[in-house]
C-alpha positions as CSV (number, residue, x, y, z in Angstrom):
1,M,-11.4,-15.9,22.9
2,T,-13.8,-17.5,20.6
3,K,-15.6,-15.8,18.2
4,D,-19.0,-15.7,20.0
5,C,-17.0,-13.7,22.9
6,L,-15.6,-11.3,20.4
7,C,-19.1,-10.7,18.9
8,N,-20.7,-9.9,22.3
9,A,-17.8,-7.7,23.2
10,L,-18.2,-5.7,20.2
11,C,-21.8,-5.2,20.8
12,T,-21.0,-3.7,23.9
13,G,-21.5,-0.1,23.7
14,L,-22.3,-0.1,19.8
15,P,-25.8,0.9,18.7
16,L,-28.7,-1.2,19.0
17,L,-28.6,-3.6,15.6
18,P,-31.5,-4.2,14.2
19,P,-33.2,-7.7,15.1
20,T,-33.0,-9.1,11.6
21,T,-29.1,-9.3,12.3
22,S,-29.4,-11.7,14.8
23,G,-29.2,-14.7,12.9
24,L,-26.5,-13.4,10.7
25,P,-23.3,-15.1,10.1
26,F,-20.1,-13.7,12.1
27,D,-19.0,-12.0,9.3
28,N,-21.9,-10.5,8.0
29,R,-22.7,-9.6,11.7
30,L,-19.3,-7.8,12.1
31,R,-19.9,-5.6,8.6
32,V,-23.1,-4.6,10.4
33,L,-21.6,-4.0,13.4
34,S,-19.3,-1.8,11.9
35,M,-21.2,-0.1,9.4
36,S,-23.2,1.1,13.1
37,L,-20.3,3.0,13.9
38,P,-20.8,6.6,14.3
39,R,-19.2,8.6,10.8
40,G,-17.5,11.7,10.2
41,N,-19.2,14.7,9.9
42,S,-19.8,17.2,7.3
43,F,-16.9,19.7,8.0
44,R,-14.5,16.9,6.4
45,V,-12.4,18.7,4.0
46,R,-13.1,17.2,0.4
47,S,-12.0,17.3,-2.9
48,C,-12.9,20.8,-4.5
49,Y,-14.7,19.1,-7.0
50,N,-18.5,17.3,-6.7
51,L,-17.9,13.8,-6.2
52,K,-18.9,12.8,-10.0
53,Q,-16.5,15.6,-11.4
54,Q,-13.2,14.0,-9.9
55,P,-11.2,11.8,-12.0
56,S,-10.7,8.7,-11.0
57,L,-7.2,7.1,-10.7
58,L,-5.3,3.9,-9.7
59,V,-2.0,4.2,-8.7
60,F,0.9,1.0,-7.9
61,S,2.9,2.7,-5.2
62,G,4.6,0.9,-2.0
63,G,3.9,2.4,1.7
64,T,6.5,5.2,2.0
65,A,7.2,7.1,-0.8
66,F,3.6,7.9,-2.3
67,N,2.0,8.7,1.3
68,G,3.8,12.5,1.2
69,V,1.5,13.4,-1.3
70,V,-1.6,11.4,-0.5
71,E,-2.7,14.5,1.3
72,E,-2.8,16.6,-1.8
73,L,-4.3,13.9,-3.5
74,K,-7.4,14.0,-1.9
75,K,-8.1,17.5,-2.7
76,L,-7.8,16.6,-6.5
77,T,-10.0,13.7,-5.8
78,T,-10.9,11.2,-3.2
79,R,-11.9,8.5,-6.4
80,V,-8.7,6.3,-5.9
81,A,-7.8,2.9,-5.9
82,H,-4.5,2.2,-4.2
83,V,-2.8,-0.8,-5.3
84,L,-0.3,-1.8,-2.7
85,P,2.3,-5.1,-2.6
86,V,1.9,-7.4,0.9
87,S,5.3,-8.7,0.6
88,D,7.4,-6.2,2.8
89,D,9.2,-8.4,5.4
90,G,10.9,-5.9,7.3
91,G,10.4,-4.2,11.0
92,S,7.6,-4.8,13.1
93,T,5.6,-6.5,10.1
94,A,7.9,-9.0,9.9
95,E,7.6,-9.7,13.6
96,I,3.9,-10.3,13.0
97,V,4.6,-13.0,10.0
98,R,7.2,-14.4,11.7
99,V,5.0,-15.6,14.7
100,L,1.0,-15.4,13.5
101,G,1.8,-15.9,9.4
102,G,-0.4,-14.3,7.0
103,P,0.5,-11.3,4.6
104,A,2.4,-8.3,5.4
105,V,0.3,-5.3,6.2
106,G,2.7,-2.6,6.8
107,D,2.4,-0.9,3.7
108,I,-1.8,-1.4,3.6
109,R,-2.0,0.0,7.3
110,S,0.5,2.9,6.2
111,R,-1.5,3.9,3.2
112,C,-4.9,3.6,5.3
113,L,-3.8,5.8,8.2
114,R,-3.0,8.7,5.3
115,L,-6.6,8.4,3.8
116,S,-8.2,8.4,7.4
117,D,-10.2,11.1,8.8
118,E,-8.8,14.0,10.7
119,S,-11.7,16.6,10.9
120,T,-12.5,16.1,14.3
121,S,-10.8,15.6,17.9
122,E,-11.8,11.9,17.8
123,A,-10.8,11.3,14.1
124,L,-7.6,12.6,15.0
125,A,-7.2,10.6,18.6
126,V,-8.0,7.3,16.6
127,R,-5.8,8.1,13.7
128,T,-2.9,8.9,16.3
129,L,-3.7,5.6,18.2
130,L,-3.5,3.5,15.4
131,G,-0.5,5.1,13.8
132,Y,1.5,5.0,17.2
133,R,4.6,2.9,17.5
134,L,6.0,1.3,21.1
135,P,9.4,1.6,22.3
136,L,12.7,0.3,20.7
137,D,13.5,-1.2,24.3
138,A,11.5,-4.6,24.5
139,H,10.8,-4.4,27.7
140,N,9.1,-1.3,28.0
141,A,7.4,-2.1,24.6
142,K,5.9,-5.0,26.0
143,S,4.8,-2.8,29.5
144,E,3.4,-0.6,27.4
145,W,1.3,-2.8,25.0
146,Y,-0.3,-4.4,28.0
147,C,-1.6,-1.1,28.9
148,I,-2.9,-0.2,25.6
149,V,-4.9,-3.8,25.2
150,E,-6.4,-3.3,28.5
151,G,-7.5,0.3,28.0
152,E,-5.4,2.2,30.6
153,H,-2.9,4.2,28.1
154,S,-3.7,7.6,27.5
155,L,-3.8,7.2,23.8
156,W,-7.6,6.2,24.1
157,N,-8.3,9.8,25.5
158,G,-10.8,11.5,23.3
159,V,-11.9,7.8,21.8
160,S,-15.5,7.7,22.2
161,Q,-16.9,3.9,23.6
162,P,-18.0,2.3,20.7
163,Y,-14.4,3.0,18.7
164,R,-13.0,2.3,22.0
165,E,-14.7,-1.2,22.4
166,T,-14.3,-2.2,18.7
167,I,-10.5,-1.8,18.6
168,R,-10.1,-2.7,21.9
169,T,-11.5,-6.1,20.9
170,F,-9.4,-6.4,18.2
171,L,-5.9,-5.5,19.7
172,A,-7.2,-8.2,22.7
173,Y,-7.6,-10.8,19.7
174,F,-4.1,-10.0,18.5
175,Q,-2.5,-10.7,22.4
176,N,-4.9,-14.1,22.5
177,E,-3.2,-15.4,19.3
178,I,0.1,-14.4,20.6
179,L,-0.5,-16.3,23.5
180,R,-1.5,-19.2,22.2
181,R,2.3,-19.0,20.6
182,A,4.1,-18.3,23.6
183,S,6.6,-20.7,22.5
184,A,7.5,-18.1,19.4
185,C,8.3,-15.2,22.3
186,F,6.7,-12.3,20.0
187,C,9.0,-8.8,20.2
188,F,6.7,-6.2,20.6
189,S,9.5,-3.6,20.2
190,N,8.8,-0.5,17.6
191,G,5.7,-2.5,17.1
192,S,2.9,-0.8,15.4
193,I,-0.7,-0.5,16.9
194,G,-2.4,-0.3,13.6
195,N,-0.4,-3.2,12.4
196,F,-1.7,-5.4,15.5
197,F,-4.9,-4.4,14.9
198,F,-5.0,-5.1,11.2
199,A,-3.5,-8.7,12.0
200,G,-6.1,-9.2,14.8
201,S,-9.0,-8.4,12.5
202,R,-7.5,-10.7,9.3
203,I,-7.0,-13.6,11.6
204,F,-10.7,-13.4,13.2
205,F,-12.3,-12.7,9.8
206,Q,-9.9,-15.0,7.7
207,S,-9.9,-12.1,5.2
208,L,-7.3,-9.5,4.5
209,D,-10.2,-7.5,2.4
210,A,-12.8,-7.7,5.7
211,A,-9.7,-6.3,7.5
212,I,-9.4,-3.8,5.7
213,F,-13.0,-2.6,5.0
214,L,-13.1,-2.7,9.4
215,F,-10.2,-0.6,9.4
216,S,-11.5,2.0,6.5
217,R,-15.0,2.3,9.1
218,V,-12.8,2.8,12.0
219,S,-10.4,5.5,10.6
220,D,-13.8,6.9,8.2
221,I,-12.0,6.6,5.1
222,P,-14.1,7.8,2.2
223,T,-15.9,4.8,0.6
224,E,-14.6,6.1,-3.1
225,S,-11.2,5.9,-1.6
226,L,-9.7,2.0,-2.1
227,V,-7.0,0.8,-0.8
228,L,-6.2,-3.0,-2.8
229,P,-3.9,-5.3,-1.5
230,V,-2.4,-6.7,-5.2
231,I,-3.0,-10.3,-3.5
232,S,-5.7,-11.0,-1.6
233,T,-4.5,-13.8,0.7
234,N,-4.4,-15.2,3.8
235,D,-0.9,-16.8,3.4
236,R,2.8,-15.5,3.6
237,L,4.0,-14.0,0.6
238,T,7.8,-14.0,-0.1
239,L,9.6,-11.9,-2.8
240,G,12.5,-12.8,-4.7
241,C,14.4,-11.5,-7.5
242,E,17.4,-12.6,-9.9
243,L,20.1,-10.3,-10.1
244,W,21.8,-10.1,-13.8
245,D,24.8,-12.7,-12.6
246,G,22.4,-15.2,-11.9
247,T,22.1,-14.7,-7.8
248,I,19.0,-15.3,-6.4
249,I,18.1,-12.8,-3.2
250,R,15.5,-14.0,-0.9
251,G,13.1,-11.5,0.7
252,Q,11.8,-8.1,0.6
253,N,14.1,-6.6,2.8
254,E,17.3,-8.3,1.8
255,I,16.9,-6.9,-1.6
256,S,16.4,-3.2,-0.9
257,H,17.6,-2.6,2.8
258,P,19.2,-5.8,4.1
259,S,19.5,-5.3,8.0
260,N,20.9,-7.5,11.6
261,G,17.1,-8.5,12.1
262,S,16.7,-5.7,14.6
263,M,13.2,-4.3,14.9
264,T,14.6,-0.6,14.6
265,P,13.3,1.7,12.1
266,I,14.7,1.2,8.6
267,N,16.9,3.8,6.9
268,K,16.3,3.6,3.4
269,E,19.1,6.0,2.3
270,L,21.4,4.6,-0.5
271,S,24.8,5.6,1.9
272,S,23.1,3.4,4.5
273,V,23.3,-0.1,2.4
274,S,26.0,-1.7,1.0
275,T,25.2,-2.0,-3.2
276,L,24.0,-5.0,-5.0
277,P,26.4,-7.1,-6.8
278,S,24.6,-6.9,-10.1
279,R,21.5,-4.8,-11.6
280,I,18.1,-6.6,-11.0
281,K,16.9,-8.4,-13.9
282,R,13.3,-9.6,-12.5
283,V,11.4,-9.9,-9.3
284,F,9.0,-13.0,-8.4
285,Y,7.2,-15.0,-5.9
286,M,9.0,-17.8,-3.9
287,S,7.4,-20.3,-2.0
288,S,7.6,-19.8,1.6
289,E,6.5,-23.2,2.6
290,G,8.2,-26.4,2.5
291,S,12.0,-27.7,1.9
292,N,12.5,-25.8,-1.6
293,L,11.9,-22.0,-0.5
294,L,14.0,-21.0,-4.0
295,H,10.5,-22.6,-5.7
296,E,8.6,-19.9,-8.0
297,V,5.1,-19.6,-7.3
298,F,2.5,-17.7,-9.2
299,P,-0.3,-16.4,-7.2
300,K,-3.2,-14.7,-8.7
301,V,-4.0,-10.7,-8.7
302,N,-6.9,-9.7,-6.7
303,P,-9.7,-9.4,-8.8
304,A,-10.5,-6.1,-7.9
305,V,-7.2,-4.6,-9.4
306,L,-8.1,-5.8,-12.8
307,D,-11.7,-4.1,-12.1
308,Q,-10.6,-0.7,-11.4
309,L,-7.9,-0.9,-13.8
310,S,-10.7,-1.5,-16.6
311,K,-12.6,1.7,-16.1
312,V,-10.4,4.4,-14.3
313,E,-9.4,7.6,-16.2
314,C,-5.8,7.6,-15.0
315,I,-3.2,4.8,-14.4
316,V,0.0,6.1,-12.1
317,Y,3.4,4.2,-11.2
318,A,4.1,5.9,-8.3
319,M,7.7,6.9,-7.1
320,G,9.6,4.7,-4.7
321,S,11.4,1.5,-4.8
322,L,11.3,0.3,-8.4
323,F,11.7,-3.1,-7.8
324,T,10.3,-3.9,-4.3
325,S,7.5,-1.2,-4.7
326,I,6.4,-0.9,-7.6
327,C,7.3,-4.0,-9.9
328,P,5.8,-6.7,-7.3
329,S,2.5,-5.6,-8.0
330,L,3.1,-5.6,-11.8
331,V,4.1,-9.1,-12.5
332,L,1.1,-11.1,-11.9
333,L,-0.7,-12.4,-14.7
334,G,-3.8,-10.3,-16.1
335,V,-2.0,-6.8,-14.8
336,G,0.0,-6.5,-18.2
337,E,-3.1,-7.4,-20.1
338,A,-5.4,-5.1,-18.2
339,I,-3.1,-2.3,-18.7
340,A,-2.2,-2.5,-22.3
341,V,-5.9,-2.1,-23.6
342,R,-6.3,1.0,-21.6
343,S,-6.7,4.3,-23.7
344,C,-5.9,6.5,-20.7
345,P,-2.9,9.0,-19.3
346,K,-0.3,6.0,-18.0
347,V,2.1,8.0,-15.9
348,L,5.5,6.9,-14.7
349,L,6.7,9.0,-11.2
350,L,10.2,9.3,-11.8
351,N,12.1,9.1,-8.5
352,G,14.3,12.2,-7.7
353,S,17.2,9.9,-6.1
354,H,18.8,6.9,-6.8
355,D,18.6,3.8,-4.2
356,R,20.2,0.2,-3.8
357,E,17.9,-1.4,-6.6
358,T,18.6,1.6,-8.9
359,V,22.0,2.5,-8.9
360,G,23.0,4.3,-12.2
361,F,19.6,3.8,-13.8
362,S,18.7,6.5,-16.4
363,A,14.7,7.2,-16.7
364,S,14.5,4.6,-19.5
365,C,16.1,2.2,-17.3
366,F,13.4,2.7,-15.2
367,V,10.5,2.4,-18.3
368,T,12.3,-1.1,-19.3
369,A,11.9,-2.4,-15.9
370,I,8.3,-1.6,-15.9
371,T,7.7,-3.2,-19.1
372,D,9.7,-6.1,-18.5
373,A,7.6,-6.8,-15.1
374,L,4.5,-6.4,-17.0
375,N,5.7,-8.8,-20.0
376,R,6.4,-11.4,-17.1
377,T,8.7,-13.7,-17.9
378,D,6.9,-17.2,-17.3
379,P,7.6,-18.7,-20.8
380,H,3.6,-20.1,-21.1
381,N,2.3,-16.5,-19.9
382,S,4.6,-13.8,-21.3
383,L,3.9,-11.1,-23.1
384,C,5.4,-9.1,-26.0
385,K,4.1,-5.6,-25.5
386,L,6.0,-2.5,-26.0
387,P,7.1,0.3,-23.2
388,G,4.1,2.7,-24.9
389,D,2.0,0.4,-24.3
390,Y,2.3,0.6,-20.8
391,I,3.6,3.9,-20.0
392,N,2.5,7.4,-22.3
393,A,4.0,10.0,-19.9
394,L,6.7,10.8,-17.3
395,V,6.7,13.4,-14.4
396,V,10.1,14.5,-13.7
397,P,11.0,16.4,-10.1
398,N,13.1,19.3,-10.6
399,K,16.6,18.6,-10.3
400,G,16.1,14.9,-10.0
401,L,19.3,13.1,-9.9
402,V,18.2,10.2,-12.3
403,Q,18.9,10.9,-15.9
404,V,16.0,11.9,-18.0
405,D,17.3,10.5,-21.5
406,R,15.3,11.8,-24.0
407,N,16.4,10.3,-27.4
408,T,16.0,6.9,-25.7
409,L,12.3,7.7,-24.5
410,N,11.5,8.7,-27.5
411,T,12.4,5.5,-29.2
412,Q,10.4,3.7,-26.5
413,G,7.4,5.4,-27.9
414,I,7.2,7.8,-24.7
415,F,7.4,11.6,-25.7
416,H,5.2,13.3,-23.3
417,V,7.7,14.4,-20.2
418,V,6.6,17.0,-17.6
419,T,9.2,18.1,-15.1
420,V,7.5,19.7,-12.1
421,D,8.8,21.6,-8.9
422,S,10.8,19.3,-6.3
423,I,12.1,19.8,-2.9
424,H,15.0,18.7,-1.3
425,D,14.8,16.2,2.1
426,P,18.2,16.1,3.8
427,N,17.5,12.5,4.3
428,L,15.7,11.3,0.9
429,G,16.8,13.3,-1.6
430,I,14.9,15.3,-4.1
431,L,11.2,14.8,-3.9
432,F,8.4,15.9,-6.0
433,E,6.8,19.1,-4.4
434,P,2.8,18.0,-3.6
435,K,1.0,20.9,-5.0
436,S,3.0,20.6,-8.2
437,L,2.7,16.9,-8.8
438,I,-1.0,16.7,-8.2
439,Q,-1.9,19.6,-10.5
440,A,0.4,18.2,-13.5
441,L,-1.7,15.0,-13.2
442,A,-4.8,16.7,-13.3
443,D,-3.4,18.7,-16.4
444,M,-2.7,15.4,-18.1
445,I,-6.2,13.9,-17.1
446,S,-7.9,16.9,-18.5
447,E,-5.8,17.2,-21.6
448,F,-6.6,13.9,-22.4
449,K,-10.5,14.0,-22.1
450,D,-10.2,17.5,-23.9
451,T,-8.1,15.3,-26.8
452,L,-10.9,12.6,-26.4
453,A,-13.6,15.1,-27.2
454,T,-11.8,16.8,-30.3
455,D,-11.4,13.2,-31.6
456,V,-15.4,12.9,-31.4
457,V,-15.5,16.2,-33.0
458,D,-13.6,15.4,-35.7
459,C,-15.2,12.3,-36.4
460,H,-18.6,13.7,-37.1
């Protein structure tokens, strides 16, 4: 399918475009088209604060652990920049990367879905469609995929013509790209429709940022809520790690939860995987091309991430896989510098349980790992900042299994430790109770503002 055909198809059923757009480049024309999509209504549940009063946050996270508190966070503020890695190489994301190349979009798709509108029946229908996963059986998955892309599946019920044609056209574009690489034998097992939509739009635009923009418009994500890939690229990215015994492990999946290469859902329980032979010393990016796949590379951070770091009122290191979800966003040149100079709450949300990456870790070990990542290991671009330059507060789930070694934290310059309510999940262990966690963040931001105001008064 050519871009001409795609643009023509997208025009079908959409509101009439202004005549002045007819000569625009394809990318700009699609931007206007996506802006023509109907927006959510006034009944959407918004934060209890006026938009200007809402605190602004930047959250470093992966695509799973922080999702459980996103809904509660939206009640406090929608002014949040969600920074996510693009190096996940597991599950159906791995199949897309294997056949079509490019960055992994699974974590981004997951967060976009959590941020999407659900205030109307159509919004819920769109969210259900883009959040749907195909069956595990490869034959059944392929059959159902064809039913979806041809517009005959019941998932399209409740989706209006403008949305239907926009989403379906990019799914068809994705299918066309798969057919062009028929020899690769794409496997649809457990495939995510949202991932397929993302991949189709990214390939069409040749821009991950444009794909996120389109997904955000289709899902009616608030414009002040940003989903930022930490690296804005069209290239495949491979994460690696070095253990303290010198072992090098290639691939995020192999580091955190090795599998047999099947499309079955990943089990992240500690008991389900073998332990690492040694603790992780550092994570870094590796070459995805050429003969020397162990070669370290240094991709550039997304400038939008640095821009947000310079002005948000609170920086959060979310709970989740420390070395494969959080640290990949921290090791890039410029991130440590941007965080160190800020005077604001810099909060680590401590995991309630250990995983394969952090067996035996105490709270201070988490702090050390984050500090080392932000200081980097490249001898030409390393920093020598102290832990307190990057983290000044910890939030801990009650009855969590990670030891909170307060004396060591104090020597690291961290004195503010807040314990909040927790819940127990039979599969995932101790988790933050969302309301209690978000209230703690709100209190920290408010206390910091009050302290600043007091300091200003004292100066006068």
